Structures are given as C-alpha cells and as structure tokens.
PDB file as gemmi writes it, atoms N, CA and C in Angstrom:
CRYST1    1.000    1.000    1.000  90.00  90.00  90.00 P 1                      
ATOM      1  N   MET A   1      28.731   6.584  -8.251  1.00  0.00           N  
ATOM      2  CA  MET A   1      27.860   5.556  -8.026  1.00  0.00           C  
ATOM      3  C   MET A   1      27.288   4.536  -7.690  1.00  0.00           C  
ATOM      4  N   ILE A   2      27.244   4.574  -6.455  1.00  0.00           N  
ATOM      5  CA  ILE A   2      26.347   4.436  -5.256  1.00  0.00           C  
ATOM      6  C   ILE A   2      25.762   5.566  -5.021  1.00  0.00           C  
ATOM      7  N   LYS A   3      25.806   6.648  -5.041  1.00  0.00           N  
ATOM      8  CA  LYS A   3      24.463   7.923  -4.883  1.00  0.00           C  
ATOM      9  C   LYS A   3      24.353   7.933  -5.752  1.00  0.00           C  
ATOM     10  N   ASP A   4      24.123   7.865  -7.521  1.00  0.00           N  
ATOM     11  CA  ASP A   4      23.149   7.541  -8.338  1.00  0.00           C  
ATOM     12  C   ASP A   4      21.722   6.559  -8.034  1.00  0.00           C  
ATOM     13  N   TYR A   5      22.691   5.099  -7.749  1.00  0.00           N  
ATOM     14  CA  TYR A   5      21.647   4.348  -7.401  1.00  0.00           C  
ATOM     15  C   TYR A   5      20.572   5.155  -5.759  1.00  0.00           C  
ATOM     16  N   LEU A   6      20.961   5.183  -5.443  1.00  0.00           N  
ATOM     17  CA  LEU A   6      20.062   5.869  -4.207  1.00  0.00           C  
ATOM     18  C   LEU A   6      19.328   7.195  -4.382  1.00  0.00           C  
ATOM     19  N   LEU A   7      19.919   7.779  -5.342  1.00  0.00           N  
ATOM     20  CA  LEU A   7      18.920   8.700  -5.760  1.00  0.00           C  
ATOM     21  C   LEU A   7      17.968   8.683  -6.348  1.00  0.00           C  
ATOM     22  N   GLN A   8      18.208   7.670  -7.278  1.00  0.00           N  
ATOM     23  CA  GLN A   8      16.937   7.220  -8.139  1.00  0.00           C  
ATOM     24  C   GLN A   8      16.381   6.497  -7.115  1.00  0.00           C  
ATOM     25  N   TYR A   9      17.102   5.657  -6.459  1.00  0.00           N  
ATOM     26  CA  TYR A   9      15.635   4.641  -5.378  1.00  0.00           C  
ATOM     27  C   TYR A   9      14.612   5.989  -4.442  1.00  0.00           C  
ATOM     28  N   LYS A  10      15.581   6.810  -4.167  1.00  0.00           N  
ATOM     29  CA  LYS A  10      14.452   8.391  -4.074  1.00  0.00           C  
ATOM     30  C   LYS A  10      13.491   8.767  -4.338  1.00  0.00           C  
ATOM     31  N   GLU A  11      14.119   9.486  -5.292  1.00  0.00           N  
ATOM     32  CA  GLU A  11      12.812   9.669  -6.237  1.00  0.00           C  
ATOM     33  C   GLU A  11      12.098   8.337  -6.662  1.00  0.00           C  
ATOM     34  N   LEU A  12      12.048   6.920  -6.912  1.00  0.00           N  
ATOM     35  CA  LEU A  12      10.993   6.523  -7.028  1.00  0.00           C  
ATOM     36  C   LEU A  12      10.172   6.181  -5.768  1.00  0.00           C  
ATOM     37  N   THR A  13      10.818   5.815  -4.787  1.00  0.00           N  
ATOM     38  CA  THR A  13      10.306   6.277  -3.309  1.00  0.00           C  
ATOM     39  C   THR A  13       9.064   7.250  -2.993  1.00  0.00           C  
ATOM     40  N   GLU A  14       9.521   8.697  -3.819  1.00  0.00           N  
ATOM     41  CA  GLU A  14       9.288   9.590  -3.471  1.00  0.00           C  
ATOM     42  C   GLU A  14       7.517   9.543  -4.227  1.00  0.00           C  
ATOM     43  N   ALA A  15       8.148   9.285  -5.785  1.00  0.00           N  
ATOM     44  CA  ALA A  15       6.738   8.844  -6.448  1.00  0.00           C  
ATOM     45  C   ALA A  15       5.932   8.013  -6.122  1.00  0.00           C  
ATOM     46  N   ILE A  16       6.437   7.249  -5.369  1.00  0.00           N  
ATOM     47  CA  ILE A  16       5.519   5.537  -4.881  1.00  0.00           C  
ATOM     48  C   ILE A  16       4.486   6.215  -3.806  1.00  0.00           C  
ATOM     49  N   ILE A  17       5.023   7.192  -3.194  1.00  0.00           N  
ATOM     50  CA  ILE A  17       4.218   7.936  -1.912  1.00  0.00           C  
ATOM     51  C   ILE A  17       3.278   8.738  -2.427  1.00  0.00           C  
ATOM     52  N   VAL A  18       3.459   9.766  -3.354  1.00  0.00           N  
ATOM     53  CA  VAL A  18       2.866  10.867  -3.604  1.00  0.00           C  
ATOM     54  C   VAL A  18       1.547   9.989  -4.496  1.00  0.00           C  
ATOM     55  N   ASN A  19       1.899   8.552  -5.271  1.00  0.00           N  
ATOM     56  CA  ASN A  19       0.724   7.916  -5.801  1.00  0.00           C  
ATOM     57  C   ASN A  19      -0.180   7.275  -4.754  1.00  0.00           C  
ATOM     58  N   ILE A  20       0.571   6.637  -4.172  1.00  0.00           N  
ATOM     59  CA  ILE A  20      -0.662   6.148  -2.689  1.00  0.00           C  
ATOM     60  C   ILE A  20      -1.377   7.019  -2.528  1.00  0.00           C  
ATOM     61  N   LYS A  21      -0.701   8.499  -2.068  1.00  0.00           N  
ATOM     62  CA  LYS A  21      -1.855   9.053  -1.411  1.00  0.00           C  
ATOM     63  C   LYS A  21      -3.056   9.854  -1.893  1.00  0.00           C  
ATOM     64  N   ASN A  22      -2.610   9.907  -3.383  1.00  0.00           N  
ATOM     65  CA  ASN A  22      -3.568   9.968  -4.381  1.00  0.00           C  
ATOM     66  C   ASN A  22      -4.424   8.761  -4.284  1.00  0.00           C  
ATOM     67  N   ASP A  23      -4.454   7.761  -3.924  1.00  0.00           N  
ATOM     68  CA  ASP A  23      -5.248   6.463  -4.509  1.00  0.00           C  
ATOM     69  C   ASP A  23      -4.470   6.160  -6.435  1.00  0.00           C  
ATOM     70  N   LEU A  24      -3.291   6.271  -6.370  1.00  0.00           N  
ATOM     71  CA  LEU A  24      -3.178   5.837  -7.785  1.00  0.00           C  
ATOM     72  C   LEU A  24      -2.137   4.482  -7.756  1.00  0.00           C  
ATOM     73  N   ASP A  25      -2.430   4.003  -9.169  1.00  0.00           N  
ATOM     74  CA  ASP A  25      -1.334   2.623  -8.924  1.00  0.00           C  
ATOM     75  C   ASP A  25       0.161   3.175  -9.015  1.00  0.00           C  
ATOM     76  N   ALA A  26       0.592   2.313  -7.688  1.00  0.00           N  
ATOM     77  CA  ALA A  26       2.349   2.201  -7.197  1.00  0.00           C  
ATOM     78  C   ALA A  26       2.771   1.485  -8.244  1.00  0.00           C  
ATOM     79  N   GLU A  27       2.509  -0.172  -8.785  1.00  0.00           N  
ATOM     80  CA  GLU A  27       2.784  -1.222  -9.426  1.00  0.00           C  
ATOM     81  C   GLU A  27       4.241  -1.276  -9.874  1.00  0.00           C  
ATOM     82  N   LYS A  28       3.855  -0.205 -11.324  1.00  0.00           N  
ATOM     83  CA  LYS A  28       4.725   0.068 -11.930  1.00  0.00           C  
ATOM     84  C   LYS A  28       6.152   0.427 -11.405  1.00  0.00           C  
ATOM     85  N   LEU A  29       6.271   1.316 -10.530  1.00  0.00           N  
ATOM     86  CA  LEU A  29       6.729   2.490  -9.886  1.00  0.00           C  
ATOM     87  C   LEU A  29       7.583   1.128  -8.807  1.00  0.00           C  
ATOM     88  N   MET A  30       6.760   0.811  -8.086  1.00  0.00           N  
ATOM     89  CA  MET A  30       7.855  -0.380  -6.923  1.00  0.00           C  
ATOM     90  C   MET A  30       8.579  -1.376  -7.387  1.00  0.00           C  
ATOM     91  N   ASN A  31       8.103  -1.868  -9.032  1.00  0.00           N  
ATOM     92  CA  ASN A  31       8.875  -2.894  -9.491  1.00  0.00           C  
ATOM     93  C   ASN A  31      10.339  -2.016 -10.205  1.00  0.00           C  
ATOM     94  N   GLU A  32      10.457  -0.789 -10.705  1.00  0.00           N  
ATOM     95  CA  GLU A  32      11.403  -0.384 -10.722  1.00  0.00           C  
ATOM     96  C   GLU A  32      12.146  -0.005  -9.680  1.00  0.00           C  
ATOM     97  N   ARG A  33      11.790   0.332  -8.380  1.00  0.00           N  
ATOM     98  CA  ARG A  33      12.276   0.261  -7.392  1.00  0.00           C  
ATOM     99  C   ARG A  33      12.653  -0.538  -6.683  1.00  0.00           C  
ATOM    100  N   GLY A  34      12.298  -1.783  -7.326  1.00  0.00           N  
ATOM    101  CA  GLY A  34      12.773  -2.915  -6.866  1.00  0.00           C  
ATOM    102  C   GLY A  34      13.993  -3.905  -7.735  1.00  0.00           C  
ATOM    103  N   LYS A  35      14.140  -3.134  -9.130  1.00  0.00           N  
ATOM    104  CA  LYS A  35      15.208  -3.264  -9.533  1.00  0.00           C  
ATOM    105  C   LYS A  35      15.966  -2.276  -9.373  1.00  0.00           C  
ATOM    106  N   VAL A  36      15.647  -1.342  -9.185  1.00  0.00           N  
ATOM    107  CA  VAL A  36      17.155  -0.447  -8.258  1.00  0.00           C  
ATOM    108  C   VAL A  36      18.393  -1.048  -7.540  1.00  0.00           C  
ATOM    109  N   LEU A  37      16.809  -1.397  -6.507  1.00  0.00           N  
ATOM    110  CA  LEU A  37      17.699  -2.255  -5.546  1.00  0.00           C  
ATOM    111  C   LEU A  37      18.627  -3.565  -6.009  1.00  0.00           C  
ATOM    112  N   ARG A  38      18.499  -4.116  -6.697  1.00  0.00           N  
ATOM    113  CA  ARG A  38      18.876  -5.549  -7.241  1.00  0.00           C  
ATOM    114  C   ARG A  38      20.426  -4.647  -8.075  1.00  0.00           C  
ATOM    115  N   GLU A  39      19.975  -4.432  -8.461  1.00  0.00           N  
ATOM    116  CA  GLU A  39      21.174  -3.778  -9.517  1.00  0.00           C  
ATOM    117  C   GLU A  39      21.932  -3.074  -8.348  1.00  0.00           C  
ATOM    118  N   LEU A  40      21.818  -2.450  -7.395  1.00  0.00           N  
ATOM    119  CA  LEU A  40      22.639  -2.078  -6.399  1.00  0.00           C  
ATOM    120  C   LEU A  40      23.144  -3.082  -5.899  1.00  0.00           C  
ATOM    121  N   LEU A  41      22.491  -4.249  -5.008  1.00  0.00           N  
ATOM    122  CA  LEU A  41      23.082  -5.369  -4.510  1.00  0.00           C  
ATOM    123  C   LEU A  41      23.603  -6.198  -5.161  1.00  0.00           C  
ATOM    124  N   GLU A  42      23.577  -6.488  -6.398  1.00  0.00           N  
ATOM    125  CA  GLU A  42      24.490  -7.163  -7.762  1.00  0.00           C  
ATOM    126  C   GLU A  42      25.422  -7.155  -7.487  1.00  0.00           C  
ATOM    127  N   ASN A  43      25.969  -5.286  -7.631  1.00  0.00           N  
ATOM    128  CA  ASN A  43      27.452  -4.929  -7.438  1.00  0.00           C  
ATOM    129  C   ASN A  43      28.334  -5.026  -6.727  1.00  0.00           C  
ATOM    130  N   LYS A  44      29.162  -6.953  -7.138  1.00  0.00           N  
ATOM    131  CA  LYS A  44      30.050  -6.980  -5.779  1.00  0.00           C  
ATOM    132  C   LYS A  44      31.115  -6.348  -5.200  1.00  0.00           C  
ATOM    133  N   THR A  45      31.266  -5.097  -5.539  1.00  0.00           N  
ATOM    134  CA  THR A  45      32.314  -3.797  -5.661  1.00  0.00           C  
ATOM    135  C   THR A  45      31.871  -2.697  -5.124  1.00  0.00           C  
ATOM    136  N   LEU A  46      30.846  -2.916  -4.347  1.00  0.00           N  
ATOM    137  CA  LEU A  46      30.477  -2.243  -3.118  1.00  0.00           C  
ATOM    138  C   LEU A  46      30.681  -2.210  -2.291  1.00  0.00           C  
ATOM    139  N   ASN A  47      30.710  -1.150  -1.562  1.00  0.00           N  
ATOM    140  CA  ASN A  47      31.738  -1.571  -0.003  1.00  0.00           C  
ATOM    141  C   ASN A  47      29.785  -1.226   0.507  1.00  0.00           C  
ATOM    142  N   LYS A  48      29.524  -2.278   1.360  1.00  0.00           N  
ATOM    143  CA  LYS A  48      27.879  -1.727   1.983  1.00  0.00           C  
ATOM    144  C   LYS A  48      28.116  -1.038   3.401  1.00  0.00           C  
ATOM    145  N   GLU A  49      29.250  -0.665   4.582  1.00  0.00           N  
ATOM    146  CA  GLU A  49      29.258   0.720   4.970  1.00  0.00           C  
ATOM    147  C   GLU A  49      29.069   2.315   4.069  1.00  0.00           C  
ATOM    148  N   ASP A  50      29.942   1.746   2.360  1.00  0.00           N  
ATOM    149  CA  ASP A  50      29.481   3.059   2.066  1.00  0.00           C  
ATOM    150  C   ASP A  50      28.026   2.813   1.784  1.00  0.00           C  
ATOM    151  N   VAL A  51      27.183   2.485   1.208  1.00  0.00           N  
ATOM    152  CA  VAL A  51      25.471   1.737   0.998  1.00  0.00           C  
ATOM    153  C   VAL A  51      24.873   2.694   1.952  1.00  0.00           C  
ATOM    154  N   LYS A  52      25.221   2.189   3.198  1.00  0.00           N  
ATOM    155  CA  LYS A  52      24.736   2.290   4.202  1.00  0.00           C  
ATOM    156  C   LYS A  52      24.646   3.743   4.857  1.00  0.00           C  
ATOM    157  N   ASN A  53      26.137   4.216   4.677  1.00  0.00           N  
ATOM    158  CA  ASN A  53      25.918   5.991   4.850  1.00  0.00           C  
ATOM    159  C   ASN A  53      25.464   7.033   4.064  1.00  0.00           C  
ATOM    160  N   ILE A  54      25.885   6.425   2.918  1.00  0.00           N  
ATOM    161  CA  ILE A  54      25.435   7.171   1.774  1.00  0.00           C  
ATOM    162  C   ILE A  54      23.298   7.005   1.918  1.00  0.00           C  
ATOM    163  N   TYR A  55      23.147   6.196   2.389  1.00  0.00           N  
ATOM    164  CA  TYR A  55      21.659   6.231   2.791  1.00  0.00           C  
ATOM    165  C   TYR A  55      21.377   6.756   3.464  1.00  0.00           C  
ATOM    166  N   ILE A  56      21.510   6.576   4.856  1.00  0.00           N  
ATOM    167  CA  ILE A  56      21.338   7.521   6.310  1.00  0.00           C  
ATOM    168  C   ILE A  56      21.726   9.153   5.512  1.00  0.00           C  
ATOM    169  N   ASP A  57      22.383   9.444   4.842  1.00  0.00           N  
ATOM    170  CA  ASP A  57      22.900  10.813   4.676  1.00  0.00           C  
ATOM    171  C   ASP A  57      21.710  11.896   3.798  1.00  0.00           C  
ATOM    172  N   LEU A  58      21.089  10.872   2.621  1.00  0.00           N  
ATOM    173  CA  LEU A  58      20.318  10.968   2.179  1.00  0.00           C  
ATOM    174  C   LEU A  58      18.338  11.431   2.467  1.00  0.00           C  
ATOM    175  N   LYS A  59      18.741  10.798   4.057  1.00  0.00           N  
ATOM    176  CA  LYS A  59      17.393  10.408   4.875  1.00  0.00           C  
ATOM    177  C   LYS A  59      16.756   9.648   3.947  1.00  0.00           C  
ATOM    178  N   LEU A  60      17.365   8.269   3.814  1.00  0.00           N  
ATOM    179  CA  LEU A  60      16.452   7.197   2.972  1.00  0.00           C  
ATOM    180  C   LEU A  60      15.505   6.381   3.456  1.00  0.00           C  
ATOM    181  N   ASP A  61      16.284   6.538   5.225  1.00  0.00           N  
ATOM    182  CA  ASP A  61      15.610   5.620   6.401  1.00  0.00           C  
ATOM    183  C   ASP A  61      13.997   6.104   6.654  1.00  0.00           C  
ATOM    184  N   LYS A  62      14.371   7.583   6.794  1.00  0.00           N  
ATOM    185  CA  LYS A  62      12.877   7.949   7.278  1.00  0.00           C  
ATOM    186  C   LYS A  62      12.031   8.070   5.806  1.00  0.00           C  
ATOM    187  N   LEU A  63      12.763   7.604   4.798  1.00  0.00           N  
ATOM    188  CA  LEU A  63      11.372   8.090   3.575  1.00  0.00           C  
ATOM    189  C   LEU A  63      10.914   6.754   3.949  1.00  0.00           C  
ATOM    190  N   ASP A  64      11.647   5.490   3.675  1.00  0.00           N  
ATOM    191  CA  ASP A  64      11.087   4.299   3.614  1.00  0.00           C  
ATOM    192  C   ASP A  64      10.096   3.969   4.875  1.00  0.00           C  
ATOM    193  N   LYS A  65      10.736   4.674   6.172  1.00  0.00           N  
ATOM    194  CA  LYS A  65       9.421   4.559   7.044  1.00  0.00           C  
ATOM    195  C   LYS A  65       7.948   5.317   6.680  1.00  0.00           C  
ATOM    196  N   LEU A  66       8.080   6.074   6.235  1.00  0.00           N  
ATOM    197  CA  LEU A  66       7.220   7.089   5.804  1.00  0.00           C  
ATOM    198  C   LEU A  66       6.502   6.077   4.257  1.00  0.00           C  
ATOM    199  N   LEU A  67       6.920   5.656   3.568  1.00  0.00           N  
ATOM    200  CA  LEU A  67       6.531   5.046   2.695  1.00  0.00           C  
ATOM    201  C   LEU A  67       5.817   3.809   3.114  1.00  0.00           C  
ATOM    202  N   LYS A  68       6.171   3.295   4.257  1.00  0.00           N  
ATOM    203  CA  LYS A  68       5.549   1.661   5.168  1.00  0.00           C  
ATOM    204  C   LYS A  68       4.603   2.531   5.256  1.00  0.00           C  
ATOM    205  N   GLU A  69       4.385   3.787   6.726  1.00  0.00           N  
ATOM    206  CA  GLU A  69       3.320   4.408   7.449  1.00  0.00           C  
ATOM    207  C   GLU A  69       1.928   4.352   6.016  1.00  0.00           C  
ATOM    208  N   GLU A  70       2.803   4.729   4.817  1.00  0.00           N  
ATOM    209  CA  GLU A  70       1.169   5.281   3.578  1.00  0.00           C  
ATOM    210  C   GLU A  70       0.639   3.620   3.110  1.00  0.00           C  
ATOM    211  N   ILE A  71       1.416   3.122   3.073  1.00  0.00           N  
ATOM    212  CA  ILE A  71       1.253   1.929   2.708  1.00  0.00           C  
ATOM    213  C   ILE A  71      -0.163   1.258   3.949  1.00  0.00           C  
ATOM    214  N   ASN A  72       0.303   1.109   5.054  1.00  0.00           N  
ATOM    215  CA  ASN A  72      -0.094   0.758   5.709  1.00  0.00           C  
ATOM    216  C   ASN A  72      -1.334   1.590   6.228  1.00  0.00           C  
ATOM    217  N   LYS A  73      -1.802   2.749   5.789  1.00  0.00           N  
ATOM    218  CA  LYS A  73      -2.972   3.827   5.584  1.00  0.00           C  
ATOM    219  C   LYS A  73      -3.528   3.318   5.045  1.00  0.00           C  
ATOM    220  N   ALA A  74      -2.856   2.963   3.498  1.00  0.00           N  
ATOM    221  CA  ALA A  74      -3.612   2.497   2.008  1.00  0.00           C  
ATOM    222  C   ALA A  74      -4.084   0.810   2.599  1.00  0.00           C  
ATOM    223  N   ARG A  75      -3.974  -0.272   3.441  1.00  0.00           N  
ATOM    224  CA  ARG A  75      -4.316  -1.265   3.510  1.00  0.00           C  
ATOM    225  C   ARG A  75      -5.346  -1.245   4.651  1.00  0.00           C  
ATOM    226  N   GLU A  76      -5.435  -0.169   5.497  1.00  0.00           N  
ATOM    227  CA  GLU A  76      -6.317  -0.410   6.503  1.00  0.00           C  
ATOM    228  C   GLU A  76      -8.023   0.493   5.762  1.00  0.00           C  
ATOM    229  N   LYS A  77      -7.125   1.518   4.980  1.00  0.00           N  
ATOM    230  CA  LYS A  77      -8.740   2.057   4.200  1.00  0.00           C  
ATOM    231  C   LYS A  77      -9.319   1.402   3.326  1.00  0.00           C  
ATOM    232  N   THR A  78      -8.611  -0.114   3.150  1.00  0.00           N  
ATOM    233  CA  THR A  78      -9.071  -0.810   1.988  1.00  0.00           C  
ATOM    234  C   THR A  78      -9.819  -1.961   3.070  1.00  0.00           C  
ATOM    235  N   LYS A  79      -9.065  -2.387   3.620  1.00  0.00           N  
ATOM    236  CA  LYS A  79      -9.978  -3.221   4.450  1.00  0.00           C  
ATOM    237  C   LYS A  79     -10.935  -2.946   4.962  1.00  0.00           C  
ATOM    238  N   GLU A  80     -11.385  -1.416   5.535  1.00  0.00           N  
ATOM    239  CA  GLU A  80     -12.451  -0.794   6.250  1.00  0.00           C  
ATOM    240  C   GLU A  80     -13.323  -0.397   4.940  1.00  0.00           C  
ATOM    241  N   GLU A  81     -13.155  -0.141   3.775  1.00  0.00           N  
ATOM    242  CA  GLU A  81     -14.111  -0.962   2.685  1.00  0.00           C  
ATOM    243  C   GLU A  81     -13.975  -2.153   2.326  1.00  0.00           C  
ATOM    244  N   LEU A  82     -13.817  -2.671   2.318  1.00  0.00           N  
ATOM    245  CA  LEU A  82     -14.057  -4.535   2.630  1.00  0.00           C  
ATOM    246  C   LEU A  82     -15.533  -4.779   3.539  1.00  0.00           C  
ATOM    247  N   ARG A  83     -14.902  -4.144   5.254  1.00  0.00           N  
ATOM    248  CA  ARG A  83     -16.152  -4.297   6.156  1.00  0.00           C  
ATOM    249  C   ARG A  83     -17.222  -3.664   5.811  1.00  0.00           C  
ATOM    250  N   LYS A  84     -17.152  -2.687   5.535  1.00  0.00           N  
ATOM    251  CA  LYS A  84     -18.727  -2.001   4.642  1.00  0.00           C  
ATOM    252  C   LYS A  84     -19.018  -2.658   3.874  1.00  0.00           C  
ATOM    253  N   ILE A  85     -18.502  -3.031   2.542  1.00  0.00           N  
ATOM    254  CA  ILE A  85     -18.847  -3.944   1.487  1.00  0.00           C  
ATOM    255  C   ILE A  85     -19.775  -5.062   2.268  1.00  0.00           C  
ATOM    256  N   ALA A  86     -19.047  -5.876   3.249  1.00  0.00           N  
ATOM    257  CA  ALA A  86     -19.784  -7.112   3.907  1.00  0.00           C  
ATOM    258  C   ALA A  86     -21.084  -6.804   4.510  1.00  0.00           C  
ATOM    259  N   GLN A  87     -20.961  -5.401   5.056  1.00  0.00           N  
ATOM    260  CA  GLN A  87     -22.158  -5.347   6.268  1.00  0.00           C  
ATOM    261  C   GLN A  87     -23.222  -5.172   5.314  1.00  0.00           C  
ATOM    262  N   ARG A  88     -23.014  -4.328   4.031  1.00  0.00           N  
ATOM    263  CA  ARG A  88     -24.224  -3.720   3.077  1.00  0.00           C  
ATOM    264  C   ARG A  88     -24.782  -5.026   2.152  1.00  0.00           C  
ATOM    265  N   LYS A  89     -23.790  -6.033   2.515  1.00  0.00           N  
ATOM    266  CA  LYS A  89     -24.011  -7.355   1.758  1.00  0.00           C  
ATOM    267  C   LYS A  89     -25.026  -8.035   2.671  1.00  0.00           C  
ATOM    268  N   ASN A  90     -24.554  -8.540   3.986  1.00  0.00           N  
ATOM    269  CA  ASN A  90     -25.444  -8.802   5.316  1.00  0.00           C  
ATOM    270  C   ASN A  90     -27.074  -8.448   4.959  1.00  0.00           C  
ATOM    271  N   ALA A  91     -26.441  -6.908   5.665  1.00  0.00           N  
ATOM    272  CA  ALA A  91     -27.940  -6.291   5.191  1.00  0.00           C  
ATOM    273  C   ALA A  91     -28.875  -6.276   4.075  1.00  0.00           C  
ATOM    274  N   ASN A  92     -28.367  -6.199   3.176  1.00  0.00           N  
ATOM    275  CA  ASN A  92     -29.560  -6.683   2.072  1.00  0.00           C  
ATOM    276  C   ASN A  92     -29.909  -8.368   2.200  1.00  0.00           C  
ATOM    277  N   ARG A  93     -28.973  -8.608   2.168  1.00  0.00           N  
ATOM    278  CA  ARG A  93     -29.217 -10.458   2.322  1.00  0.00           C  
ATOM    279  C   ARG A  93     -30.658 -10.397   3.825  1.00  0.00           C  
ATOM    280  N   ALA A  94     -30.952  -9.506   5.070  1.00  0.00           N  
ATOM    281  CA  ALA A  94     -31.418  -9.655   5.874  1.00  0.00           C  
ATOM    282  C   ALA A  94     -32.524  -9.319   5.313  1.00  0.00           C  
ATOM    283  N   TYR A  95     -32.548  -8.230   4.651  1.00  0.00           N  
ATOM    284  CA  TYR A  95     -33.714  -7.243   4.372  1.00  0.00           C  
ATOM    285  C   TYR A  95     -34.681  -8.381   3.598  1.00  0.00           C  
ATOM    286  N   GLY A  96     -33.659  -9.016   2.540  1.00  0.00           N  
ATOM    287  CA  GLY A  96     -34.164  -9.873   1.489  1.00  0.00           C  
ATOM    288  C   GLY A  96     -35.017 -10.565   1.740  1.00  0.00           C  
ATOM    289  N   LYS A  97     -34.441 -11.787   2.651  1.00  0.00           N  
ATOM    290  CA  LYS A  97     -35.311 -12.835   3.860  1.00  0.00           C  
ATOM    291  C   LYS A  97     -36.116 -12.383   4.704  1.00  0.00           C  
ATOM    292  N   SER A  98     -36.324 -10.985   5.069  1.00  0.00           N  
ATOM    293  CA  SER A  98     -37.384 -10.174   5.842  1.00  0.00           C  
ATOM    294  C   SER A  98     -38.823 -10.238   5.089  1.00  0.00           C  
ATOM    295  N   ILE A  99     -38.251  -9.541   3.941  1.00  0.00           N  
ATOM    296  CA  ILE A  99     -39.254  -9.439   2.966  1.00  0.00           C  
ATOM    297  C   ILE A  99     -40.157 -10.530   2.464  1.00  0.00           C  
ATOM    298  N   ASN A 100     -39.686 -11.811   2.099  1.00  0.00           N  
ATOM    299  CA  ASN A 100     -39.794 -13.328   1.847  1.00  0.00           C  
ATOM    300  C   ASN A 100     -40.458 -14.350   2.333  1.00  0.00           C  
ATOM    301  N   THR A 101     -40.467 -14.002   4.053  1.00  0.00           N  
ATOM    302  CA  THR A 101     -40.900 -14.677   5.322  1.00  0.00           C  
ATOM    303  C   THR A 101     -41.896 -14.315   4.883  1.00  0.00           C  
ATOM    304  N   ILE A 102     -43.045 -15.802   5.552  1.00  0.00           N  
ATOM    305  CA  ILE A 102     -44.626 -15.084   5.447  1.00  0.00           C  
ATOM    306  C   ILE A 102     -44.316 -14.521   7.127  1.00  0.00           C  
ATOM    307  N   ASN A 103     -45.156 -13.432   7.809  1.00  0.00           N  
ATOM    308  CA  ASN A 103     -45.498 -12.689   8.546  1.00  0.00           C  
ATOM    309  C   ASN A 103     -46.611 -13.653   9.182  1.00  0.00           C  
ATOM    310  N   ASN A 104     -46.684 -14.225  10.214  1.00  0.00           N  
ATOM    311  CA  ASN A 104     -48.462 -14.871  10.577  1.00  0.00           C  
ATOM    312  C   ASN A 104     -49.356 -13.518  11.457  1.00  0.00           C  
ATOM    313  N   PHE A 105     -48.446 -12.136  11.865  1.00  0.00           N  
ATOM    314  CA  PHE A 105     -49.202 -11.010  12.482  1.00  0.00           C  
ATOM    315  C   PHE A 105     -50.328 -10.815  11.185  1.00  0.00           C  
ATOM    316  N   ASN A 106     -49.667 -10.808  10.059  1.00  0.00           N  
ATOM    317  CA  ASN A 106     -50.065  -9.556   9.141  1.00  0.00           C  
ATOM    318  C   ASN A 106     -51.285 -10.458   8.549  1.00  0.00           C  
ATOM    319  N   LYS A 107     -51.277 -12.011   8.501  1.00  0.00           N  
ATOM    320  CA  LYS A 107     -51.948 -12.699   7.733  1.00  0.00           C  
ATOM    321  C   LYS A 107     -53.533 -12.785   8.546  1.00  0.00           C  
ATOM    322  N   LYS A 108     -53.516 -12.418   9.957  1.00  0.00           N  
ATOM    323  CA  LYS A 108     -54.244 -12.852  10.856  1.00  0.00           C  
ATOM    324  C   LYS A 108     -55.256 -11.543  10.369  1.00  0.00           C  
ATOM    325  N   ILE A 109     -54.515 -10.215  10.216  1.00  0.00           N  
ATOM    326  CA  ILE A 109     -55.095  -9.136  10.425  1.00  0.00           C  
ATOM    327  C   ILE A 109     -55.909  -8.964   8.857  1.00  0.00           C  
TER     328      ILE A 109                                                      
END                                                                             
C-alpha cells in the first residue's frame, strides 16, 4: 500500500519534471501529486519509518531534488524574461521621450 502511493508519487514527479523541461503546464500534475501525499499522510495506520525507508529505496529524495532544481531553473528563466521585458519597455520609453522633446541644436540649423 505504501509502495503504491510512493510509486504513483514517483510517476507524477517524473511527469512534472518532463513538463517543466518542455515549458508545459504542470499545475494539474502538481495538484495530483499533492493529493497523493495528503492521502498517504492521512493514513493513520502507516509507520513513518517504513514510508521513509521505501522513499529512500525508490530514490525519491534524489528525484525531489531534481524537481526542485528544475523548478528553480524555470523560475530564473521567467525572471530573466521579465527583466528583458522591463529593459525593452524602458528603452521604448526613453526613445519616445527623445523623439518628442525639442532639440535646440536642430532648430538653430
């Protein structure tokens, strides 16, 4: 029973990683993954040590670390895109102001 939950958790985590790498939406998978965790944790009859041992045996700790790294990469990529948009916006604003201001040097010539 524990292993079934953790295998489902592993499959969902792997699918999330693939979606993040391919710039696809992973929100639905994240919600399903959270649901699996809640179901696992709500089961009062489970021994936490057994869950921990199976978690480590399935190498889910490494998979979770990989997921965290991919999420951080995607976050940084999004931040960089937002910075570029802000720079373009500022450049367009500055260009618009320079065109609209009167240049005294050009008037005299």
